[in-house]
C-alpha positions as CSV (number, residue, x, y, z in Angstrom):
1,X,-34.1,9.7,18.1
2,X,-34.8,8.2,14.7
3,X,-32.8,10.8,12.7
4,X,-29.8,10.2,15.1
5,X,-30.0,6.4,14.5
6,X,-30.2,6.9,10.7
7,X,-27.2,9.3,10.9
8,X,-25.2,7.0,13.0
9,X,-25.8,4.0,10.7
10,X,-24.8,6.2,7.7
11,X,-21.6,7.2,9.4
12,X,-20.7,3.7,10.3
13,X,-21.5,2.4,6.8
14,X,-19.4,5.1,5.2
15,X,-16.5,4.4,7.5
16,X,-16.7,0.6,6.8
17,X,-16.9,1.3,3.0
18,X,-13.7,3.3,3.2
19,X,-11.8,0.6,5.1
20,X,-10.9,-1.1,1.8
21,X,-9.6,2.0,0.1
22,X,-5.9,2.5,-0.1
23,X,-4.9,5.7,1.5
24,X,-2.4,7.9,-0.3
25,X,-0.8,11.2,-0.3
26,X,2.1,12.6,1.7
27,X,2.1,12.1,5.4
28,X,4.1,13.4,8.3
29,X,6.7,11.0,9.7
30,X,6.6,10.6,13.5
31,X,9.8,11.2,15.4
32,X,9.7,7.6,16.8
33,X,9.7,6.3,13.2
34,X,12.6,8.6,12.2
35,X,14.6,7.4,15.2
36,X,13.9,3.8,14.3
37,X,15.2,4.3,10.7
38,X,18.2,6.3,11.7
39,X,19.2,3.7,14.4
40,X,19.5,1.1,11.6
41,X,20.5,3.4,8.8
42,X,22.4,6.5,10.2
43,X,22.9,8.0,6.8
44,X,19.3,7.5,5.6
45,X,18.1,10.4,3.4
46,X,15.1,11.5,1.3
47,X,12.6,10.2,3.8
48,X,9.0,10.3,2.4
49,X,5.8,8.8,3.8
50,X,2.2,8.0,2.9
51,X,-0.6,6.1,4.5
52,X,-1.5,2.7,3.0
53,X,-3.7,-0.2,4.0
54,X,-2.4,-3.7,4.1
55,X,-3.8,-6.8,5.8
56,X,-6.7,-4.7,7.1
57,X,-4.4,-2.2,8.9
58,X,-3.7,1.4,8.1
59,X,0.1,1.6,8.0
60,X,2.6,4.3,7.4
61,X,4.8,3.6,4.4
62,X,8.2,5.3,4.6
63,X,10.6,5.2,1.7
64,X,14.2,6.4,1.9
65,X,17.6,5.9,0.5
66,X,20.2,4.1,2.7
67,X,23.9,4.9,3.0
68,X,24.6,2.9,-0.2
69,X,21.9,4.9,-2.1
70,X,19.5,1.9,-2.2
71,X,15.8,2.7,-2.1
72,X,14.1,1.1,0.9
73,X,10.3,0.9,1.7
74,X,9.1,0.0,5.1
75,X,5.7,-0.1,6.7
76,X,5.1,1.1,10.3
77,X,2.1,0.6,12.6
78,X,0.2,3.5,14.1
79,X,2.3,3.1,17.2
80,X,5.5,3.6,15.2
81,X,6.7,0.0,15.3
82,X,8.2,-1.5,12.2
83,X,5.6,-3.9,10.7
84,X,7.2,-5.2,7.5
85,X,9.0,-4.0,4.4
86,X,7.8,-3.6,0.8
87,X,9.9,-5.2,-2.0
88,X,9.9,-3.6,-5.4
89,X,9.4,-6.2,-8.1
90,X,11.9,-5.6,-10.9
91,X,10.8,-8.5,-13.1
92,X,7.1,-8.5,-13.6
93,X,7.3,-12.3,-14.5
94,X,7.8,-12.8,-10.7
95,X,4.3,-11.8,-10.0
96,X,2.0,-14.8,-9.2
97,X,0.1,-16.0,-12.3
98,X,-3.3,-15.7,-10.5
99,X,-2.5,-12.1,-9.8
100,X,-1.6,-11.4,-13.4
101,X,-4.8,-13.3,-14.6
102,X,-7.0,-11.1,-12.4
103,X,-5.3,-7.9,-13.5
104,X,-5.9,-8.9,-17.2
105,X,-9.6,-9.6,-16.3
106,X,-10.0,-6.2,-14.5
107,X,-7.9,-4.2,-17.0
108,X,-7.8,-6.1,-20.3
109,X,-5.5,-3.6,-22.1
110,X,-3.1,-2.6,-19.4
111,X,0.6,-1.8,-19.1
112,X,2.3,-2.5,-15.8
113,X,4.3,0.4,-14.5
114,X,5.5,-0.8,-11.0
115,X,4.7,-3.5,-8.5
116,X,5.5,-3.9,-4.9
117,X,5.2,-7.0,-2.7
118,X,4.2,-6.9,0.9
119,X,4.5,-10.1,3.0
120,X,2.3,-10.6,6.0
121,X,4.6,-10.8,9.1
122,X,1.8,-12.2,11.2
123,X,0.9,-15.2,9.0
124,X,0.5,-16.6,5.6
125,X,-0.2,-14.3,2.6
126,X,1.1,-11.6,0.4
127,X,-0.4,-8.4,-1.0
128,X,0.7,-6.5,-4.1
129,X,0.6,-2.8,-4.8
130,X,0.4,-2.7,-8.5
131,X,0.7,0.6,-10.5
132,X,-0.6,0.3,-14.1
133,X,-1.9,2.3,-17.0
134,X,-5.2,1.3,-18.6
135,X,-7.9,3.0,-20.6
136,X,-6.0,6.3,-20.6
137,X,-5.6,6.5,-16.9
138,X,-3.1,5.5,-14.2
139,X,-4.3,3.1,-11.5
140,X,-3.1,1.8,-8.1
141,X,-4.4,-1.7,-7.4
142,X,-4.2,-3.5,-4.1
143,X,-4.4,-7.3,-4.8
144,X,-3.8,-10.4,-2.7
145,X,-1.4,-13.1,-3.7
146,X,-4.4,-15.2,-4.5
147,X,-5.6,-12.7,-7.1
148,X,-8.4,-11.0,-5.1
149,X,-8.6,-7.3,-5.9
150,X,-9.0,-5.4,-2.5
151,X,-9.0,-1.9,-3.9
152,X,-8.4,0.0,-7.1
153,X,-8.0,3.7,-7.3
154,X,-7.3,6.0,-10.3
155,X,-4.3,8.1,-9.6
156,X,-4.5,11.9,-10.1
157,X,-2.6,13.2,-13.1
């Protein structure tokens, strides 16, 4: 009985520890999500997906090009419903100062490569996916609009 209890606690602890980690890598796009996108953008092409965690939920990020060739990123729930969209930040000066300050603290010598903003559709708050280069490695950082780092993962070369 005792080994079972210890094993169970270890599995639960491991699962909880991984909740904060941003999932990545290619993912399959459910047919319901494809239909949702094609209903709004009949000429959508180059659909790609990966799993991400935002606001404590595992979401499917789907990026694609619309009929005008514009890149769109949308987040879907596990049930295939549109949750929100991700906006690519073209001007890094638009990132909140407290976010920039925390990134400088965590990665003193860094170069921003890309940033995406995710607004919480269920309330107040934003999260950023920030891609940067520091100390000879590329990183993906999930950080709140208040400057709290939720996750940081080195990206594979």
